[in-house]
Each structure stands twice: as structure tokens, then as C-alpha cells.
C-alpha positions as CSV (number, residue, x, y, z in Angstrom):
1,M,39.0,52.6,31.1
2,R,39.9,49.4,32.4
3,L,42.4,48.6,34.3
4,R,44.0,45.5,35.7
5,I,47.1,44.1,37.6
6,R,49.7,42.4,35.7
7,P,53.8,41.9,36.3
8,I,56.0,43.1,34.8
9,T,59.8,42.1,34.4
10,W,61.5,45.0,31.9
11,P,63.2,47.8,33.2
12,R,63.1,46.3,36.7
13,P,60.4,43.6,38.2
14,A,56.9,45.3,39.7
15,L,53.8,44.7,39.9
16,V,51.6,47.8,38.0
17,L,48.2,48.8,37.2
18,A,47.6,48.7,33.0
19,D,44.6,49.5,30.5
20,T,43.1,46.9,28.7
21,P,40.9,47.3,25.4
22,R,37.7,47.9,25.7
23,P,35.9,44.4,25.1
24,G,32.8,45.8,23.2
25,C,34.7,47.3,20.8
26,T,33.7,47.4,17.2
27,R,37.4,48.9,15.4
28,C,39.4,46.1,17.4
29,G,37.0,43.4,18.8
30,G,38.7,43.6,22.1
31,E,42.1,42.7,21.4
32,G,43.6,46.5,20.9
33,G,44.4,46.6,17.8
34,R,45.0,44.6,14.4
35,A,48.3,43.4,13.2
36,Y,49.1,43.2,9.2
37,D,51.3,41.5,7.4
38,Y,53.6,44.0,4.6
39,G,56.1,43.3,2.2
40,D,59.1,44.9,0.1
41,H,57.2,47.0,-3.1
42,E,59.5,46.0,-5.4
43,T,59.8,41.9,-5.1
44,G,56.4,42.0,-2.9
45,E,58.3,39.4,-0.4
46,Y,57.1,39.3,3.3
47,V,59.3,41.7,5.4
48,G,57.4,41.9,8.6
49,T,54.3,42.6,10.9
50,E,53.0,46.1,11.7
51,W,50.8,47.0,15.1
52,D,48.0,49.5,14.4
53,P,46.8,50.2,17.9
54,C,43.3,51.1,18.4
55,P,41.8,54.6,20.0
56,C,39.8,52.5,22.4
57,W,43.5,51.6,24.3
58,D,46.6,53.2,25.5
59,E,49.3,50.3,25.8
60,D,51.3,52.8,27.4
61,R,49.1,53.9,30.4
62,S,50.3,52.1,33.1
63,W,51.6,52.7,36.9
64,V,53.7,50.9,39.2
65,L,52.2,49.6,42.7
66,L,54.7,47.7,44.1
67,P,58.7,47.2,43.0
68,L,59.6,43.8,43.3
69,P,62.6,42.9,44.7
70,R,65.6,41.5,42.3
71,F,66.4,38.3,43.4
72,P,70.3,37.2,42.7
73,R,70.6,34.0,40.8
74,R,71.7,31.0,42.9
75,R,74.4,29.4,42.0
76,Q,75.0,25.8,42.4
77,P,78.3,24.9,44.2
78,H,81.1,22.8,42.3
79,V,80.7,19.4,43.2
80,D,83.8,17.0,42.6
81,P,82.8,13.5,42.2
82,W,85.8,12.5,43.7
83,G,84.6,14.1,47.5
84,N,88.4,15.9,47.2
85,G,86.5,19.5,47.9
86,Y,86.9,22.1,45.0
87,S,90.1,22.4,42.4
88,D,91.7,24.6,40.3
89,E,91.9,22.6,37.1
90,P,89.2,23.3,34.2
91,P,86.8,20.5,34.2
92,F,88.3,19.2,30.3
């Protein structure tokens, strides 16, 4: 198991210790799996891409090290170009 520290944003911001793929793996070449495209059986049209994970890596194996605070979004105060302060009227 190779571990690294990485930030996540969902379900809440945190720093996690996560597993990484083996760099010398002969099945995936160190990428953790392979992606392949597939199509509709009747029309042959592209439907999507499927991810086939390699057994050398478990992408769900992670441990939260440090939860990070959620910073509130800063709102810009309304600035009236005529210098009259705030207005109750819509901007249109």
C-alpha cells in the first residue's frame, strides 16, 4: 500500500490519507485501472466509458486526517454609482 495526502471537497473539505496505485503494476501500468469505451449493441453508437479498477489499488481506501473549515462565501456589498448608499429598487 502506497499512501499520499490529498485534499477532498466532498462531503466536506478535509485532508485525507489515501491509497495510490503501485507504480510497477503490470496490469494497469501504475494508473490504478483502465478505462474502455462501450457502445449500444444494436446501433453501435457510443454510450459511455467504463472504469475497470486494478486489484493493486483500492480507490475507496482513505482516512480523514484533518477536517478543514468551511469558509463562507464573501458577498460584495452593493455599491450605488451615485453615492446614495443602498437602494430598495431592482437594478433594471
